N, C-alpha and C positions, 0 to 999 in steps of 0.2 A: 309496699315494696318499691324501692327506688328504681326508676327507669334508667337503664344504661344508655349512654350516648356514644355513638360511633361515627367514624369517618370511613369512607370507602376509597378504594383506588382501583382504577381500570386502565389497562394499556393494551394496545395491539401494535404489532410491527407492520411494516408496509404491506406484507402479504400474510394473511391469516385465514384460517378456515372459519365458517359461520359460527361454530361453537364458541370460539374465543373473540367474536366481534364485540365492539364496544356496546351496542344496544343489548346484546345477550348478557354481558357482564353486569351492566347496570341493572337489568331485570333480576338477575340472580341475587345481587346485593340487596336490592329493595325488597324482594320477596322474603329473603332470609331475615332481614331486620323486622319486617312486618309480622312474620310468623313467630318471632322470638321476642316481640314487644320491646324492640330496640329503637331508640330515636336516632335516625340517620341524619346527621347534621349537614354533611357535604360529601360529594364524590369527586375526587381529583382524577382527571382524565388526561393521559398522554396518548395521542393518536398518531399512528405511523412513527413510532419511536422504538428503536431496538432495545431489547432487554440486556444486551451485552455491555452497554455503556451507560453511565450516569449522565454524561454530557448530552445536553439537548432535552433531557427529561425534566422540564421546568416544573411541572405539576408534582412530580415525585419529590423534588427538592422542597417544594412548598409544603407537601404533606409532612415531611420530616421536621420542618420548622414548626408546623402547626401542633404536632403531637408533643413537642417540647414545651410550647408556650401555653397551650390550653389545659387548664386543670380539670375542667368538667368532662373531658373526653375519657371514656373507659376502654374503648377497643378500636382496632383497625380491622376492617373487613375487606377481603379480596375474594374474587370468584375462583381464581386459580393461584396456587402458590407461586408459580413461575412468573406471574405478573409483576411481582416485586423486583425480580431480577433473575437472569439466567446464569450469572456468574455466582459460584458458590460463596466467594468471599463477600460480595455485596449483600447477598441474601442473609448470611450469618450476621453481618454487621447491623443490618436493618432490624432483624429480629432482636438482637441484643439491645439496640436503642429502644425498641418498644418495651422490652422487659425492664430496662432501667427506668423508664417513665411510668412503670407499674401499670402498663396497659396490656390488654389481651389481644393477640392476633388470631383471627378466624380465617381459615382457608376453606371455603365452602365445598368445592368440588372434592377435595381430599378428605373432608370431614374431620379436620383436626383443629385443635385450639392450643395455643402456646402454653396454656395453663395445665393441659392434660397430657402433654408429651414431654419427653426428656430432651435435654440438649443434644444427645446423640441422635435421636430420631429427627430433630430439625436439621442437623448437619447432613444426615443421610438424604433427607428430602432435598436439600440444596444441591448436593452432589448429583442426585438423580436428575434434577432440573437442568443442570449444566450438561450432563451427559446426553440427555434427550435433545437438547438444543444442538449439540455438536453432531449428533446423529441426523437430525433434521437438515442441518446445513450440508452434510455429506450427501443426503438423498437428493437435495435440490441440485447440488453440483453434478451428481451422477445423471440426473434427469437432463440437465443442460447438455452434458457431453453426449448422451444418447441421441438427443434431438440434432445436435451438430453433426453426428455421424450420418444422420439421415438427410443432411443438407438443409436443415431448418435453422435459420439464423437466430440463435438463442443467446448470443454473447452480449446483447444489450447495446444501447447506443444506436447511432445512425449507421447505415450500411456504407461501404466504400463509395466514393464519388463515381458516378457512372451506373450505379445500381439503385433500384428501389425494391421494397418488400411487397410481395403479394399478400393476400389475406392469410395464406398458409405460412407466412414469414419465410418464403423462399426468395432468393435473389433473382431479379429480372432486370436486364439492361434497360437504361434510358437512352434512346437512340442518339440524341444530340450530345449528351455527356459521354457516351461510349466512344463516339468519334473523336472527342478530345483526348480521352485516355489512350486510344490507339495511336493517335498522332504524336503524343508525348513520347511513348515508347519507341516509335519508329524514328523520331528525330534523335533521341538519345542513342539508339543503336547505331546511328550513322556518325556518331562522334561529337554531336553538339553538347556543350556544357549546359548545366541547369540554368545559368544566368542568360545564355543565348536563347534557350527554349522559352524562358519567362518573357524575354523582350518580344519575341515573335508572337507568343500566345496572347499577350496583352493587346496586340495590334488588331486581332480579329475575333477573339472570344470574349463575350461580355456576360457569360453565364455567371461568373462570380468575380470577386475582387482578387485576382491571382497574386500569390506570393511565392517565394522560393520554397517555403515549407510545404505548400500545397502540392507542388510538382514532385518534391522528394517523397512525400507521402504516397503519391500515386506509384512512383517507380519502385517503392519498397513493398508494395502489396502484391503478393502472389495469388491472392483470391481472384484476380482478373483472369487466371488461366482455367477456371472452371470448377475449382474446389475451394473450400474455405481453409485457409492456412493461418497459423499463428506465427508471428515473426519472433524468432529467437534472437538473431542478429542479422538483419537484412543486408547490411553492408559487407557481411562475410558470406552471404548466400545461405544462411542457416534458417530453416523454417520447419514447423511441425504441421503435418496435415491433420486437420480436425474433422473434415467431412469426407465421406466416401460415396455419396450420391451427388452426381454432378449438377451444376447449374449452367446456364448459357455463358460460355467464355467470351471475353472481349478481345483477348490477345492469345497467341499460341504459346505453348511452353517454350518453344525454341526462341521466340522473340524475347520472352522474359529472361531466359538463361543468358542470352547474348548481352542484355542490359546489365544483369548481375555481374557478369565477367568484367565488363567495362567499369562498373562501380567498384568492384574489388581491386581492380588494377589502379584506379584513381585513388583509392584509399591509402595505398602505400606512399602516394605523393601528396596527400592532403595536407601535410604539415609544412609543405614548401611555400609558406606565405611570405609576403614581402617585408619581413622584419626578422631580426635575429633573436630567437626565443631565449637563447642562453647567454645573451650579453649582459652587461651591468653587474658582473660578479657572480652570476648564477653557476658558472662552470669554472673550476679551478684546476690548475696544473698539479698533477700528483707529485711532481718533483720539487718545484719551487713555491707552490701554493699561490702563485700569481693568478690574477683574473685572465681567463682565456679570451682572446679578441676575435672578431669576425675577420675573414680574409678572402678576398676575391669572389665574394658572393656564393662560394661553394663550401668553404671550410671554416673551422675554428682553428686558431693556432696560438701557441704560447710565445710571446715576443722574447722571453728570456731563454727558453730551451730550444726554440726554432723547430718544434714539431707541429704538424697540422693533422686534422682529422676531418673527414667528410661531415658536413653539418647535419644532413638528414640521418646519417647513421647514429650519431651521438644523441640527437634530439629524440629519435624513436626509442633508443635504449632508456633514456631517462623517463620518458612517458610510460614505458612498460614497467620501469622500476616503481614509479609512483602508484600505478594500478595494482601491482603486486603487494606493495606495502599496505594499502588500504584494504585489499582483499584479505590479507592476514588479520586485520582488525575485525573483519566480518566473521572469520572463523572463530576468533576469540569470543566475540559477542555471542555466537551460537552456543559455545560451551558454557559461558556464564549464565545464559538464559536457562539451560537445562538445570543448572545448580539452583537457580531461583525457583523454578517450578517444583523441584524436589523439596526445597524448604517450605514452600507453600503447602504441599501435601502433608508434610510432617506437622505443620502448625495446625491444620484442620483436625488431624487425628488427636493431637494433644488437647485441643479445645473440646472435642467431642467426648473424650474420655475423662474430662474433668480435671486434668493435670494443669490446665491454664484457666485462670479466671478471665473475665471480660477485659479488665484493665491490662493484664499481661498480654492478652490476645491483640488488643489495639496497639500496644507498644511494639510488639513483634511485627505486626502487619505494617506499621509505619517504616520500620527498618527495611522490610522487604521492598516497599515502594521506593525508598531511597536507593536501594541496590539496583532496582530496575531502571531508575532514572539515570544513575551513573553508568549503566550498561548500554545506553543508547549510542549508536554509531554516529559519528560525525564525519561524513564524507566531504572533505573540502576540495580535493583535487579531481576525483574520479568523474563527477558530472561535467566539469569544465573540459576534461580531456575528451570525453565521449561526444560532447557538443562542439569539439574543435575550437573552443574559445581560448586560444593560447595567449592573446593579449591580456585577458583577465587572469588567466592562470599565472602568467609571468608576474603580474602585479601582486597576486596573493602570495606567491613564493617570496617575493622581495619583502612584503610586509611581515611574513613569518621569519624573515632572516634565514632562509634556507639556501644552501648552495651544494654543489655536487662535485665529486671527483671520480674520474675513471681510473681505477687502480691498475697495477701492473698485470693482474690476472684477467683484466677485461671486464670486471664487474663494476657496477655503480655503487658508490657509497655517499652518505651524507658528509658534508664538510661543515663542522659545527662552530668553527672559530671565525666566522665571517665578521669583518669590521666595517 
């Protein structure tokens, strides 16, 4: 009797239970092959790799190449079916590649072989693996939220400057850093600009290499008031409270609120920088279509029609217009994405019921991938506006040959015939 030759595959994500550890998977594969008189040629191992993505799973890709090239291999053995992939699409494609190569897939824990189950059963197994992964991710997220509500810092990463984590992962102030945090808030509440605070801080604090972004990050963190908060839009004073068990505060709620009010007030003037954002033909007169010019450092005006408009008013309106335009693209992306997911589900059902063969399945899947690529959002202007990088935004708009008109009803429109 000819001895069968197999290759194995083992994978674990960054967090796994002992049952699905790499040593346990290897042991299961080796014992199965020994018991069934199978020659195990090699085991490919991806450690700390997510099953939701192929990218980064180098050994998995080598396995796929190996089974295509090696004629002597008869089967692929895995300890658990979901080790091949937690996404149903990827699992189905891998199984189909194994079938095309006339190989047998063995899933030890589930006790199944690709030669003894139908395509429908394999598809159901793939869908079950994807569903269980989504459930697991939701349980992890729920656990993190529960810990956060208890004041345990489970969001990952380093804690805010001024705090350290105890063994129980609770926030505890670092006295020297906490004094700096308090000083920054007090100075800002007295009307100092961030640039002035930075200049003073560099002169006496050597704790870190201070930058403007360091100070802004401190000023935008409400966690210093004694509870863990998530920033929704710090410069508008919008926060979500995550913890309801307090930790030692560094500043009072009153001091933080005072600073937020100042920050929101300055936000309305943040675009008053020392250059004319809408010069060089970016703003047109609605009547004569001429380029609107800067006037007296406060206005834009049309030299032909002799009208003028406050520069901050029109600049803010156009920035809001650009944000709304790209926000509309995001809504369209969401609707298109729902359509793609629906088609994906239909494709799986057709394949499982035998109405599509493997070639038809591959072709349809490639079309779905192309649709998904075309559906990606390209946010060109929004990041620049939110970061207040108007010099760069102006250059991008000029490169795009975009200009604007304030029409008679007071709304902004694109002017498309710029020369």
